[in-house]
CHARMM internal coordinates of N, CA and C (Angstrom, degrees):
IC EDIT
DIST 1 N 1 CA 1.4607
DIST 1 CA 1 C 1.5280
ANGL 1 N 1 CA 1 C 107.57
DIST 1 C 2 N 1.3015
ANGL 1 CA 1 C 2 N 115.64
DIHE 1 N 1 CA 1 C 2 N 134.80
DIST 2 N 2 CA 1.4561
ANGL 1 C 2 N 2 CA 121.56
DIHE 1 CA 1 C 2 N 2 CA 178.58
DIST 2 CA 2 C 1.5311
ANGL 2 N 2 CA 2 C 108.86
DIHE 1 C 2 N 2 CA 2 C -87.73
DIST 2 C 3 N 1.3354
ANGL 2 CA 2 C 3 N 116.37
DIHE 2 N 2 CA 2 C 3 N 106.64
DIST 3 N 3 CA 1.4688
ANGL 2 C 3 N 3 CA 121.38
DIHE 2 CA 2 C 3 N 3 CA -177.37
DIST 3 CA 3 C 1.5178
ANGL 3 N 3 CA 3 C 112.50
DIHE 2 C 3 N 3 CA 3 C -59.47
DIST 3 C 4 N 1.3159
ANGL 3 CA 3 C 4 N 117.10
DIHE 3 N 3 CA 3 C 4 N -36.95
DIST 4 N 4 CA 1.4676
ANGL 3 C 4 N 4 CA 120.09
DIHE 3 CA 3 C 4 N 4 CA -177.95
DIST 4 CA 4 C 1.5355
ANGL 4 N 4 CA 4 C 111.17
DIHE 3 C 4 N 4 CA 4 C -73.11
DIST 4 C 5 N 1.3187
ANGL 4 CA 4 C 5 N 116.57
DIHE 4 N 4 CA 4 C 5 N -40.58
DIST 5 N 5 CA 1.4637
ANGL 4 C 5 N 5 CA 120.26
DIHE 4 CA 4 C 5 N 5 CA -179.36
DIST 5 CA 5 C 1.5287
ANGL 5 N 5 CA 5 C 111.72
DIHE 4 C 5 N 5 CA 5 C -62.63
DIST 5 C 6 N 1.3229
ANGL 5 CA 5 C 6 N 116.59
DIHE 5 N 5 CA 5 C 6 N -40.41
DIST 6 N 6 CA 1.4596
ANGL 5 C 6 N 6 CA 120.74
DIHE 5 CA 5 C 6 N 6 CA -177.01
DIST 6 CA 6 C 1.5193
ANGL 6 N 6 CA 6 C 112.96
DIHE 5 C 6 N 6 CA 6 C -98.63
DIST 6 C 7 N 1.3111
ANGL 6 CA 6 C 7 N 117.23
DIHE 6 N 6 CA 6 C 7 N 4.33
DIST 7 N 7 CA 1.4626
ANGL 6 C 7 N 7 CA 123.38
DIHE 6 CA 6 C 7 N 7 CA 177.83
DIST 7 CA 7 C 1.5316
ANGL 7 N 7 CA 7 C 111.31
DIHE 6 C 7 N 7 CA 7 C 53.55
DIST 7 C 8 N 1.3409
ANGL 7 CA 7 C 8 N 115.25
DIHE 7 N 7 CA 7 C 8 N 49.86
DIST 8 N 8 CA 1.4629
ANGL 7 C 8 N 8 CA 121.07
DIHE 7 CA 7 C 8 N 8 CA 179.27
DIST 8 CA 8 C 1.5262
ANGL 8 N 8 CA 8 C 108.28
DIHE 7 C 8 N 8 CA 8 C -86.27
DIST 8 C 9 N 1.3312
ANGL 8 CA 8 C 9 N 117.38
DIHE 8 N 8 CA 8 C 9 N 122.96
DIST 9 N 9 CA 1.4644
ANGL 8 C 9 N 9 CA 119.84
DIHE 8 CA 8 C 9 N 9 CA -178.11
DIST 9 CA 9 C 1.5274
ANGL 9 N 9 CA 9 C 111.76
DIHE 8 C 9 N 9 CA 9 C -71.69
DIST 9 C 10 N 1.3212
ANGL 9 CA 9 C 10 N 116.19
DIHE 9 N 9 CA 9 C 10 N 152.19
DIST 10 N 10 CA 1.4584
ANGL 9 C 10 N 10 CA 122.18
DIHE 9 CA 9 C 10 N 10 CA 176.95
DIST 10 CA 10 C 1.5304
ANGL 10 N 10 CA 10 C 109.08
DIHE 9 C 10 N 10 CA 10 C -73.56
DIST 10 C 11 N 1.3289
ANGL 10 CA 10 C 11 N 117.17
DIHE 10 N 10 CA 10 C 11 N 137.49
DIST 11 N 11 CA 1.4604
ANGL 10 C 11 N 11 CA 121.86
DIHE 10 CA 10 C 11 N 11 CA 179.27
DIST 11 CA 11 C 1.5211
ANGL 11 N 11 CA 11 C 108.29
DIHE 10 C 11 N 11 CA 11 C -106.71
DIST 11 C 12 N 1.3469
ANGL 11 CA 11 C 12 N 115.78
DIHE 11 N 11 CA 11 C 12 N 122.48
DIST 12 N 12 CA 1.4634
ANGL 11 C 12 N 12 CA 119.99
DIHE 11 CA 11 C 12 N 12 CA -179.72
DIST 12 CA 12 C 1.5216
ANGL 12 N 12 CA 12 C 111.44
DIHE 11 C 12 N 12 CA 12 C -71.06
DIST 12 C 13 N 1.3173
ANGL 12 CA 12 C 13 N 116.99
DIHE 12 N 12 CA 12 C 13 N -51.33
DIST 13 N 13 CA 1.4645
ANGL 12 C 13 N 13 CA 121.23
DIHE 12 CA 12 C 13 N 13 CA 179.05
DIST 13 CA 13 C 1.5255
ANGL 13 N 13 CA 13 C 108.54
DIHE 12 C 13 N 13 CA 13 C -130.41
DIST 13 C 14 N 1.3128
ANGL 13 CA 13 C 14 N 117.01
DIHE 13 N 13 CA 13 C 14 N 105.67
DIST 14 N 14 CA 1.4647
ANGL 13 C 14 N 14 CA 119.46
DIHE 13 CA 13 C 14 N 14 CA -179.20
DIST 14 CA 14 C 1.5284
ANGL 14 N 14 CA 14 C 110.59
DIHE 13 C 14 N 14 CA 14 C -65.58
DIST 14 C 15 N 1.3220
ANGL 14 CA 14 C 15 N 117.06
DIHE 14 N 14 CA 14 C 15 N 146.56
DIST 15 N 15 CA 1.4662
ANGL 14 C 15 N 15 CA 119.84
DIHE 14 CA 14 C 15 N 15 CA 179.25
DIST 15 CA 15 C 1.5251
ANGL 15 N 15 CA 15 C 110.78
DIHE 14 C 15 N 15 CA 15 C -69.80
DIST 15 C 16 N 1.3087
ANGL 15 CA 15 C 16 N 115.39
DIHE 15 N 15 CA 15 C 16 N 150.61
DIST 16 N 16 CA 1.4608
ANGL 15 C 16 N 16 CA 119.86
DIHE 15 CA 15 C 16 N 16 CA 176.02
DIST 16 CA 16 C 1.5207
ANGL 16 N 16 CA 16 C 108.72
DIHE 15 C 16 N 16 CA 16 C -88.38
DIST 16 C 17 N 1.3076
ANGL 16 CA 16 C 17 N 115.71
DIHE 16 N 16 CA 16 C 17 N 161.39
DIST 17 N 17 CA 1.4584
ANGL 16 C 17 N 17 CA 120.32
DIHE 16 CA 16 C 17 N 17 CA 178.31
DIST 17 CA 17 C 1.5244
ANGL 17 N 17 CA 17 C 110.21
DIHE 16 C 17 N 17 CA 17 C -58.89
DIST 17 C 18 N 1.3149
ANGL 17 CA 17 C 18 N 116.11
DIHE 17 N 17 CA 17 C 18 N -41.47
DIST 18 N 18 CA 1.4682
ANGL 17 C 18 N 18 CA 120.40
DIHE 17 CA 17 C 18 N 18 CA -179.71
DIST 18 CA 18 C 1.5257
ANGL 18 N 18 CA 18 C 111.66
DIHE 17 C 18 N 18 CA 18 C -62.25
DIST 18 C 19 N 1.3352
ANGL 18 CA 18 C 19 N 117.52
DIHE 18 N 18 CA 18 C 19 N -40.59
DIST 19 N 19 CA 1.4685
ANGL 18 C 19 N 19 CA 119.61
DIHE 18 CA 18 C 19 N 19 CA -179.88
DIST 19 CA 19 C 1.5291
ANGL 19 N 19 CA 19 C 111.38
DIHE 18 C 19 N 19 CA 19 C -68.37
DIST 19 C 20 N 1.3187
ANGL 19 CA 19 C 20 N 116.99
DIHE 19 N 19 CA 19 C 20 N -33.99
DIST 20 N 20 CA 1.4674
ANGL 19 C 20 N 20 CA 120.62
DIHE 19 CA 19 C 20 N 20 CA 178.33
DIST 20 CA 20 C 1.5296
ANGL 20 N 20 CA 20 C 110.05
DIHE 19 C 20 N 20 CA 20 C -68.79
DIST 20 C 21 N 1.3335
ANGL 20 CA 20 C 21 N 116.27
DIHE 20 N 20 CA 20 C 21 N -44.17
DIST 21 N 21 CA 1.4610
ANGL 20 C 21 N 21 CA 120.05
DIHE 20 CA 20 C 21 N 21 CA -178.57
DIST 21 CA 21 C 1.5218
ANGL 21 N 21 CA 21 C 112.58
DIHE 20 C 21 N 21 CA 21 C -68.22
DIST 21 C 22 N 1.3304
ANGL 21 CA 21 C 22 N 117.42
DIHE 21 N 21 CA 21 C 22 N -26.38
DIST 22 N 22 CA 1.4627
ANGL 21 C 22 N 22 CA 121.04
DIHE 21 CA 21 C 22 N 22 CA -178.28
DIST 22 CA 22 C 1.5214
ANGL 22 N 22 CA 22 C 113.26
DIHE 21 C 22 N 22 CA 22 C -92.91
DIST 22 C 23 N 1.3424
ANGL 22 CA 22 C 23 N 118.07
DIHE 22 N 22 CA 22 C 23 N 1.44
DIST 23 N 23 CA 1.4655
ANGL 22 C 23 N 23 CA 120.63
DIHE 22 CA 22 C 23 N 23 CA 179.22
DIST 23 CA 23 C 1.5187
ANGL 23 N 23 CA 23 C 110.30
DIHE 22 C 23 N 23 CA 23 C -64.51
DIST 23 C 24 N 1.3257
ANGL 23 CA 23 C 24 N 115.94
DIHE 23 N 23 CA 23 C 24 N 145.62
DIST 24 N 24 CA 1.4607
ANGL 23 C 24 N 24 CA 121.31
DIHE 23 CA 23 C 24 N 24 CA 175.20
DIST 24 CA 24 C 1.5223
ANGL 24 N 24 CA 24 C 108.27
DIHE 23 C 24 N 24 CA 24 C -84.89
DIST 24 C 25 N 1.3148
ANGL 24 CA 24 C 25 N 116.18
DIHE 24 N 24 CA 24 C 25 N 141.28
DIST 25 N 25 CA 1.4611
ANGL 24 C 25 N 25 CA 121.20
DIHE 24 CA 24 C 25 N 25 CA 178.32
DIST 25 CA 25 C 1.5182
ANGL 25 N 25 CA 25 C 109.69
DIHE 24 C 25 N 25 CA 25 C -71.95
DIST 25 C 26 N 1.3353
ANGL 25 CA 25 C 26 N 117.17
DIHE 25 N 25 CA 25 C 26 N 131.46
DIST 26 N 26 CA 1.4600
ANGL 25 C 26 N 26 CA 121.63
DIHE 25 CA 25 C 26 N 26 CA 176.73
DIST 26 CA 26 C 1.5265
ANGL 26 N 26 CA 26 C 111.02
DIHE 25 C 26 N 26 CA 26 C -80.48
DIST 26 C 27 N 1.3136
ANGL 26 CA 26 C 27 N 116.39
DIHE 26 N 26 CA 26 C 27 N -29.29
DIST 27 N 27 CA 1.4599
ANGL 26 C 27 N 27 CA 120.70
DIHE 26 CA 26 C 27 N 27 CA -176.29
DIST 27 CA 27 C 1.5260
ANGL 27 N 27 CA 27 C 110.63
DIHE 26 C 27 N 27 CA 27 C -82.99
DIST 27 C 28 N 1.3059
ANGL 27 CA 27 C 28 N 116.68
DIHE 27 N 27 CA 27 C 28 N 150.57
DIST 28 N 28 CA 1.4629
ANGL 27 C 28 N 28 CA 121.97
DIHE 27 CA 27 C 28 N 28 CA -179.56
DIST 28 CA 28 C 1.5258
ANGL 28 N 28 CA 28 C 111.48
DIHE 27 C 28 N 28 CA 28 C -70.18
DIST 28 C 29 N 1.3361
ANGL 28 CA 28 C 29 N 117.12
DIHE 28 N 28 CA 28 C 29 N -34.18
DIST 29 N 29 CA 1.4557
ANGL 28 C 29 N 29 CA 120.20
DIHE 28 CA 28 C 29 N 29 CA -179.84
DIST 29 CA 29 C 1.5254
ANGL 29 N 29 CA 29 C 109.61
DIHE 28 C 29 N 29 CA 29 C -124.49
DIST 29 C 30 N 1.3211
ANGL 29 CA 29 C 30 N 118.11
DIHE 29 N 29 CA 29 C 30 N 148.41
DIST 30 N 30 CA 1.4629
ANGL 29 C 30 N 30 CA 120.80
DIHE 29 CA 29 C 30 N 30 CA -178.97
DIST 30 CA 30 C 1.5253
ANGL 30 N 30 CA 30 C 111.40
DIHE 29 C 30 N 30 CA 30 C -69.82
DIST 30 C 31 N 1.3253
ANGL 30 CA 30 C 31 N 115.39
DIHE 30 N 30 CA 30 C 31 N 159.07
DIST 31 N 31 CA 1.4584
ANGL 30 C 31 N 31 CA 121.48
DIHE 30 CA 30 C 31 N 31 CA 179.12
DIST 31 CA 31 C 1.5231
ANGL 31 N 31 CA 31 C 109.45
DIHE 30 C 31 N 31 CA 31 C -67.47
DIST 31 C 32 N 1.3218
ANGL 31 CA 31 C 32 N 116.37
DIHE 31 N 31 CA 31 C 32 N 130.63
DIST 32 N 32 CA 1.4570
ANGL 31 C 32 N 32 CA 121.71
DIHE 31 CA 31 C 32 N 32 CA 177.70
DIST 32 CA 32 C 1.5203
ANGL 32 N 32 CA 32 C 107.66
DIHE 31 C 32 N 32 CA 32 C -126.04
DIST 32 C 33 N 1.3109
ANGL 32 CA 32 C 33 N 115.96
DIHE 32 N 32 CA 32 C 33 N 124.75
DIST 33 N 33 CA 1.4583
ANGL 32 C 33 N 33 CA 120.58
DIHE 32 CA 32 C 33 N 33 CA 178.01
DIST 33 CA 33 C 1.5194
ANGL 33 N 33 CA 33 C 108.08
DIHE 32 C 33 N 33 CA 33 C -70.92
DIST 33 C 34 N 1.3226
ANGL 33 CA 33 C 34 N 116.37
DIHE 33 N 33 CA 33 C 34 N 122.11
DIST 34 N 34 CA 1.4554
ANGL 33 C 34 N 34 CA 120.60
DIHE 33 CA 33 C 34 N 34 CA -176.64
DIST 34 CA 34 C 1.5201
ANGL 34 N 34 CA 34 C 110.45
DIHE 33 C 34 N 34 CA 34 C -77.78
DIST 34 C 35 N 1.3053
ANGL 34 CA 34 C 35 N 116.31
DIHE 34 N 34 CA 34 C 35 N 142.76
DIST 35 N 35 CA 1.4555
ANGL 34 C 35 N 35 CA 122.26
DIHE 34 CA 34 C 35 N 35 CA 178.97
DIST 35 CA 35 C 1.5230
ANGL 35 N 35 CA 35 C 108.54
DIHE 34 C 35 N 35 CA 35 C -84.20
DIST 35 C 36 N 1.3351
ANGL 35 CA 35 C 36 N 116.99
DIHE 35 N 35 CA 35 C 36 N 105.93
DIST 36 N 36 CA 1.4624
ANGL 35 C 36 N 36 CA 121.05
DIHE 35 CA 35 C 36 N 36 CA -176.50
DIST 36 CA 36 C 1.5193
ANGL 36 N 36 CA 36 C 111.75
DIHE 35 C 36 N 36 CA 36 C -68.11
DIST 36 C 37 N 1.3243
ANGL 36 CA 36 C 37 N 118.51
DIHE 36 N 36 CA 36 C 37 N -21.24
DIST 37 N 37 CA 1.4646
ANGL 36 C 37 N 37 CA 120.74
DIHE 36 CA 36 C 37 N 37 CA 178.04
DIST 37 CA 37 C 1.5235
ANGL 37 N 37 CA 37 C 110.52
DIHE 36 C 37 N 37 CA 37 C -66.58
DIST 37 C 38 N 1.3089
ANGL 37 CA 37 C 38 N 117.36
DIHE 37 N 37 CA 37 C 38 N -34.56
DIST 38 N 38 CA 1.4569
ANGL 37 C 38 N 38 CA 121.47
DIHE 37 CA 37 C 38 N 38 CA -179.67
DIST 38 CA 38 C 1.5210
ANGL 38 N 38 CA 38 C 110.45
DIHE 37 C 38 N 38 CA 38 C -81.70
DIST 38 C 39 N 1.3345
ANGL 38 CA 38 C 39 N 116.85
DIHE 38 N 38 CA 38 C 39 N -38.64
DIST 39 N 39 CA 1.4562
ANGL 38 C 39 N 39 CA 120.97
DIHE 38 CA 38 C 39 N 39 CA -174.31
DIST 39 CA 39 C 1.5213
ANGL 39 N 39 CA 39 C 113.56
DIHE 38 C 39 N 39 CA 39 C -73.42
DIST 39 C 40 N 1.3187
ANGL 39 CA 39 C 40 N 118.25
DIHE 39 N 39 CA 39 C 40 N -33.63
DIST 40 N 40 CA 1.4591
ANGL 39 C 40 N 40 CA 121.06
DIHE 39 CA 39 C 40 N 40 CA -173.01
DIST 40 CA 40 C 1.5219
ANGL 40 N 40 CA 40 C 112.27
DIHE 39 C 40 N 40 CA 40 C -102.57
DIST 40 C 41 N 1.3146
ANGL 40 CA 40 C 41 N 118.21
DIHE 40 N 40 CA 40 C 41 N 48.08
DIST 41 N 41 CA 1.4616
ANGL 40 C 41 N 41 CA 120.19
DIHE 40 CA 40 C 41 N 41 CA -178.82
DIST 41 CA 41 C 1.5207
ANGL 41 N 41 CA 41 C 112.06
DIHE 40 C 41 N 41 CA 41 C -69.33
DIST 41 C 42 N 1.3349
ANGL 41 CA 41 C 42 N 118.47
DIHE 41 N 41 CA 41 C 42 N -22.70
DIST 42 N 42 CA 1.4630
ANGL 41 C 42 N 42 CA 121.01
DIHE 41 CA 41 C 42 N 42 CA 178.69
DIST 42 CA 42 C 1.5231
ANGL 42 N 42 CA 42 C 111.71
DIHE 41 C 42 N 42 CA 42 C -69.51
DIST 42 C 43 N 1.3306
ANGL 42 CA 42 C 43 N 117.34
DIHE 42 N 42 CA 42 C 43 N -30.89
DIST 43 N 43 CA 1.4619
ANGL 42 C 43 N 43 CA 121.52
DIHE 42 CA 42 C 43 N 43 CA -174.20
DIST 43 CA 43 C 1.5235
ANGL 43 N 43 CA 43 C 112.29
DIHE 42 C 43 N 43 CA 43 C -107.26
DIST 43 C 44 N 1.3131
ANGL 43 CA 43 C 44 N 117.82
DIHE 43 N 43 CA 43 C 44 N 24.16
DIST 44 N 44 CA 1.4630
ANGL 43 C 44 N 44 CA 119.53
DIHE 43 CA 43 C 44 N 44 CA -177.28
DIST 44 CA 44 C 1.5264
ANGL 44 N 44 CA 44 C 110.21
DIHE 43 C 44 N 44 CA 44 C -74.32
DIST 44 C 45 N 1.3227
ANGL 44 CA 44 C 45 N 115.01
DIHE 44 N 44 CA 44 C 45 N 142.26
DIST 45 N 45 CA 1.4532
ANGL 44 C 45 N 45 CA 121.26
DIHE 44 CA 44 C 45 N 45 CA 174.94
DIST 45 CA 45 C 1.5263
ANGL 45 N 45 CA 45 C 108.29
DIHE 44 C 45 N 45 CA 45 C -135.86
DIST 45 C 46 N 1.3090
ANGL 45 CA 45 C 46 N 117.01
DIHE 45 N 45 CA 45 C 46 N -169.19
DIST 46 N 46 CA 1.4590
ANGL 45 C 46 N 46 CA 120.53
DIHE 45 CA 45 C 46 N 46 CA -175.95
DIST 46 CA 46 C 1.5216
ANGL 46 N 46 CA 46 C 112.77
DIHE 45 C 46 N 46 CA 46 C -65.05
DIST 46 C 47 N 1.3234
ANGL 46 CA 46 C 47 N 117.89
DIHE 46 N 46 CA 46 C 47 N -21.82
DIST 47 N 47 CA 1.4571
ANGL 46 C 47 N 47 CA 121.13
DIHE 46 CA 46 C 47 N 47 CA -176.52
DIST 47 CA 47 C 1.5209
ANGL 47 N 47 CA 47 C 113.00
DIHE 46 C 47 N 47 CA 47 C -98.75
DIST 47 C 48 N 1.3032
ANGL 47 CA 47 C 48 N 119.55
DIHE 47 N 47 CA 47 C 48 N 0.51
DIST 48 N 48 CA 1.4562
ANGL 47 C 48 N 48 CA 121.90
DIHE 47 CA 47 C 48 N 48 CA -174.97
DIST 48 CA 48 C 1.5169
ANGL 48 N 48 CA 48 C 111.97
DIHE 47 C 48 N 48 CA 48 C -87.36
DIST 48 C 49 N 1.3129
ANGL 48 CA 48 C 49 N 116.18
DIHE 48 N 48 CA 48 C 49 N 115.62
DIST 49 N 49 CA 1.4589
ANGL 48 C 49 N 49 CA 123.90
DIHE 48 CA 48 C 49 N 49 CA 165.34
DIST 49 CA 49 C 1.5190
ANGL 49 N 49 CA 49 C 115.93
DIHE 48 C 49 N 49 CA 49 C 65.53
DIST 49 C 50 N 1.2947
ANGL 49 CA 49 C 50 N 120.60
DIHE 49 N 49 CA 49 C 50 N -7.71
DIST 50 N 50 CA 1.4520
ANGL 49 C 50 N 50 CA 121.09
DIHE 49 CA 49 C 50 N 50 CA 179.91
DIST 50 CA 50 C 1.5183
ANGL 50 N 50 CA 50 C 108.43
DIHE 49 C 50 N 50 CA 50 C -91.59
DIST 50 C 51 N 1.3147
ANGL 50 CA 50 C 51 N 116.50
DIHE 50 N 50 CA 50 C 51 N 117.92
DIST 51 N 51 CA 1.4533
ANGL 50 C 51 N 51 CA 119.83
DIHE 50 CA 50 C 51 N 51 CA -177.12
DIST 51 CA 51 C 1.5217
ANGL 51 N 51 CA 51 C 112.46
DIHE 50 C 51 N 51 CA 51 C -105.63
DIST 51 C 52 N 1.3235
ANGL 51 CA 51 C 52 N 118.06
DIHE 51 N 51 CA 51 C 52 N 4.55
DIST 52 N 52 CA 1.4575
ANGL 51 C 52 N 52 CA 119.54
DIHE 51 CA 51 C 52 N 52 CA 179.42
DIST 52 CA 52 C 1.5245
ANGL 52 N 52 CA 52 C 109.71
DIHE 51 C 52 N 52 CA 52 C -72.23
DIST 52 C 53 N 1.2894
ANGL 52 CA 52 C 53 N 115.35
DIHE 52 N 52 CA 52 C 53 N 147.88
DIST 53 N 53 CA 1.4543
ANGL 52 C 53 N 53 CA 121.12
DIHE 52 CA 52 C 53 N 53 CA -177.97
DIST 53 CA 53 C 1.5235
ANGL 53 N 53 CA 53 C 110.38
DIHE 52 C 53 N 53 CA 53 C -80.17
DIST 53 C 54 N 1.3160
ANGL 53 CA 53 C 54 N 116.47
DIHE 53 N 53 CA 53 C 54 N 135.68
DIST 54 N 54 CA 1.4621
ANGL 53 C 54 N 54 CA 120.04
DIHE 53 CA 53 C 54 N 54 CA 176.61
DIST 54 CA 54 C 1.5223
ANGL 54 N 54 CA 54 C 110.69
DIHE 53 C 54 N 54 CA 54 C -66.92
DIST 54 C 55 N 1.3257
ANGL 54 CA 54 C 55 N 116.85
DIHE 54 N 54 CA 54 C 55 N -33.64
DIST 55 N 55 CA 1.4538
ANGL 54 C 55 N 55 CA 120.61
DIHE 54 CA 54 C 55 N 55 CA -179.22
DIST 55 CA 55 C 1.5231
ANGL 55 N 55 CA 55 C 111.12
DIHE 54 C 55 N 55 CA 55 C -64.30
DIST 55 C 56 N 1.3236
ANGL 55 CA 55 C 56 N 117.46
DIHE 55 N 55 CA 55 C 56 N -35.38
DIST 56 N 56 CA 1.4585
ANGL 55 C 56 N 56 CA 119.21
DIHE 55 CA 55 C 56 N 56 CA -178.80
DIST 56 CA 56 C 1.5210
ANGL 56 N 56 CA 56 C 111.95
DIHE 55 C 56 N 56 CA 56 C -78.73
DIST 56 C 57 N 1.3235
ANGL 56 CA 56 C 57 N 118.34
DIHE 56 N 56 CA 56 C 57 N -26.48
DIST 57 N 57 CA 1.4610
ANGL 56 C 57 N 57 CA 120.20
DIHE 56 CA 56 C 57 N 57 CA -177.87
DIST 57 CA 57 C 1.5320
ANGL 57 N 57 CA 57 C 112.39
DIHE 56 C 57 N 57 CA 57 C -93.68
DIST 57 C 58 N 1.3297
ANGL 57 CA 57 C 58 N 118.05
DIHE 57 N 57 CA 57 C 58 N -18.03
DIST 58 N 58 CA 1.4628
ANGL 57 C 58 N 58 CA 121.85
DIHE 57 CA 57 C 58 N 58 CA -179.59
DIST 58 CA 58 C 1.5223
ANGL 58 N 58 CA 58 C 107.96
DIHE 57 C 58 N 58 CA 58 C -129.90
DIST 58 C 59 N 1.3196
ANGL 58 CA 58 C 59 N 116.56
DIHE 58 N 58 CA 58 C 59 N 84.00
DIST 59 N 59 CA 1.4576
ANGL 58 C 59 N 59 CA 120.29
DIHE 58 CA 58 C 59 N 59 CA -176.14
DIST 59 CA 59 C 1.5219
ANGL 59 N 59 CA 59 C 112.68
DIHE 58 C 59 N 59 CA 59 C -86.83
DIST 59 C 60 N 1.3348
ANGL 59 CA 59 C 60 N 117.78
DIHE 59 N 59 CA 59 C 60 N -5.96
DIST 60 N 60 CA 1.4523
ANGL 59 C 60 N 60 CA 120.60
DIHE 59 CA 59 C 60 N 60 CA -177.53
DIST 60 CA 60 C 1.5179
ANGL 60 N 60 CA 60 C 112.45
DIHE 59 C 60 N 60 CA 60 C 87.17
DIST 60 C 61 N 1.3087
ANGL 60 CA 60 C 61 N 117.06
DIHE 60 N 60 CA 60 C 61 N -3.55
DIST 61 N 61 CA 1.4598
ANGL 60 C 61 N 61 CA 122.66
DIHE 60 CA 60 C 61 N 61 CA 178.02
DIST 61 CA 61 C 1.5259
ANGL 61 N 61 CA 61 C 108.88
DIHE 60 C 61 N 61 CA 61 C -68.49
DIST 61 C 62 N 1.3370
ANGL 61 CA 61 C 62 N 119.37
DIHE 61 N 61 CA 61 C 62 N 128.85
DIST 62 N 62 CA 1.4754
ANGL 61 C 62 N 62 CA 121.25
DIHE 61 CA 61 C 62 N 62 CA -178.57
DIST 62 CA 62 C 1.5254
ANGL 62 N 62 CA 62 C 113.36
DIHE 61 C 62 N 62 CA 62 C -56.32
DIST 62 C 63 N 1.3215
ANGL 62 CA 62 C 63 N 118.36
DIHE 62 N 62 CA 62 C 63 N -25.99
DIST 63 N 63 CA 1.4610
ANGL 62 C 63 N 63 CA 121.04
DIHE 62 CA 62 C 63 N 63 CA 179.19
DIST 63 CA 63 C 1.5206
ANGL 63 N 63 CA 63 C 109.91
DIHE 62 C 63 N 63 CA 63 C -63.88
DIST 63 C 64 N 1.3435
ANGL 63 CA 63 C 64 N 117.31
DIHE 63 N 63 CA 63 C 64 N -35.24
DIST 64 N 64 CA 1.4609
ANGL 63 C 64 N 64 CA 121.73
DIHE 63 CA 63 C 64 N 64 CA -177.36
DIST 64 CA 64 C 1.5200
ANGL 64 N 64 CA 64 C 113.36
DIHE 63 C 64 N 64 CA 64 C -83.24
DIST 64 C 65 N 1.3356
ANGL 64 CA 64 C 65 N 116.45
DIHE 64 N 64 CA 64 C 65 N -16.34
DIST 65 N 65 CA 1.4587
ANGL 64 C 65 N 65 CA 118.72
DIHE 64 CA 64 C 65 N 65 CA -178.26
DIST 65 CA 65 C 1.5152
ANGL 65 N 65 CA 65 C 110.00
DIHE 64 C 65 N 65 CA 65 C -80.75
DIST 65 C 66 N 1.3170
ANGL 65 CA 65 C 66 N 117.02
DIHE 65 N 65 CA 65 C 66 N 143.15
DIST 66 N 66 CA 1.4669
ANGL 65 C 66 N 66 CA 120.73
DIHE 65 CA 65 C 66 N 66 CA -179.09
DIST 66 CA 66 C 1.5026
ANGL 66 N 66 CA 66 C 110.45
DIHE 65 C 66 N 66 CA 66 C -113.97
END
COOR INIT
IC SEED 1 N 1 CA 1 C
IC BUILD
């Protein structure tokens, strides 16, 4: 990583793993990764959040056709 390109400041004493793990949380609630499949229902399309295979759901069998 190029420190000058990304303007990364010099660290005099890097934190230890123990000090990081023992830090108190400043935020009232912990970080929660939001589920974009639930949040973006207005912009859903055929490729959004559905992981089922088209081959398994559309076998060409007349029973499955509507």
